[in-house]
C-alpha positions, 0 to 999 in steps of 0.5 A: 897106788891111788884109790879111785873110788874116793875121788867122786866123793871128794868132788861132790864134797868140794861142789857142796862146800862151794855151794854153801860158801856162795850161799853164805856170801849171798846172805852176807851181802843181803844182810849188809844191804838191809842193815845200812842206814836208810834215811828219808828227808822232807821239808815243808813250809808253814805260816805262823801268826805274825808276831811283828810287822817285820815278820812274814810268819814263814817257817820251814821244817825239815823232817828226818826219819830213820827208815832202816833197822840200825840207829843213825845219828843225824848231825845236820839238817837243813836246806840245799840251795841252788847256787850260781855256776862255778860255786860248790853246792853246799848244804845250808843249815837253817835249822837247829841241831843239838850238840853231838847230833840226834840219834834216831832209832828205827822209824823214829822222826826228828823235826828241825825248824828254821826261818829263812830270809826271802833270798834264801827261800827263793834259792831252796832246791831240796831238803838235806841231812847229814849223819855222823859218818858224813853221808848226805841224804836229800829229799823233796820240799813238799811245796815245790812238788805241786 
C-alpha cells in the first residue's frame, strides 16, 4: 500500500531542487565569464628627437591593459604584420619584455617600446599580446584608424 498524499510533496521538492540547480549552474557560468582574462591592446607611434642622421626618430609603443578582475601574466607584446599569402601570420615581437613576463593586476597597464625598421613599419597590421596560457589578444594601431 502506497501513501498518495506524499507524492505531490515529493514532486514539488524535485521541481524546487531542479530550479535551484539550474540557477546555481547559471550563476557559475556568469562568474566564469566575469572572471576570465580581459586584455586590451593598443599601439601608438611617436617621434623622438633624432639622435643621429641615421635615426628617423620613429618609435612604436604597445600598451597592454588588464581590464578583467583576475591577474594576467603577459609573456609577449608586439606587432602583427601583414604577410604574403601562403605564409603564417605570426606575431613579431619588436618590443622588450622582462624574463618570465609581466604580471598585470586589475586595471594595470604595461607599455612596451620598440623601433621597427621601415619595411616592418609598412607591414604593420595591428598590435598583439600573448599571456602565459598562450592566448593571443589583438588591438588596433591608433595611427591606422584615421
